[in-house]
N, C-alpha and C positions, 0 to 999 in steps of 0.2 A: 854292825858284822852280821845278822842274820842275814840281812837283804843283799850283801853282798854274797854269803854262802849259797843263795837261790839265785842269784844271777851265775856264779859259777856253776853250779848244777845244770842251769837250762844250758850255757854255753859248753858244757859236756855232754849234754842229751844230745844237741844238736850236731854235734861234732860225729857223734857215735851214729845217728842217723844217718847224716853223708858219708860215712863210710861205707856204712853196711849197703846205702844204694847204690855207691861207685864200685862194691864189691859185686852186688846182684848183676849190674851192668855188663860187667868184664866176664863173669860166669857165663851170661846170658849169649855175649859175644861169640865167647869161645866154643857154645854149645850149638849155636848158630853154624860157624866155620865148620863144625864137625859135621853138622846134618847136609849142610849144603857139599852134597857129594861129588857133585860136577864143576863147582864153584864158580858158578856163576852170578853169586851174589842176590841169591833166591832162593826160597825153597817150596817144592811143589808139597801138598800133601802127604803123599807118600814121603818124602824126605822128612816131612814134619813125624809122621806116624812112626819112622824109624828113630829117630833123632831128637826130636823135641815135642813127645806126646801131650804135653800142656796147650803147647802150640796149636796141634793137630785137632785135640777137642775142643778148640775155639776158630779155627782155622776161618769158617764163614763170616766171621766175625771181624778177624784180624785182617782178611784180605780185602780192605775196602775199596778198590778200585775192581774186584772182581775178576782178574786176570788169571787166577790158577796159580797165582803166585805170592808168597810172604818176603816183602822184602825187610830188612834189620831195622830201618825206619818205622817200617809199619808194626812190626813185634813192639817196638820200644814206645810207638805211640799208643797203642795198646795196654802195653805195662802201664804207663804212665796215666791211666784212666783208672787204674785198680785203687 
């Protein structure tokens, strides 16, 4: 009985972790969309400063290809490394 309880607790904790991660990704996608003022699916440092200040603070690390833009994929990849 004790083992079953432990397994159920682990499953519950895992489910909560996935739900939180899904929520954070959706929130980040929404913020990205709002920050992307010209709707080109990438944000400049200026757009990040105005709409995603944490992205702006780490822009040089997130913009891995150094093209002056951060794509949603680059931001997600940086977030996954945290």
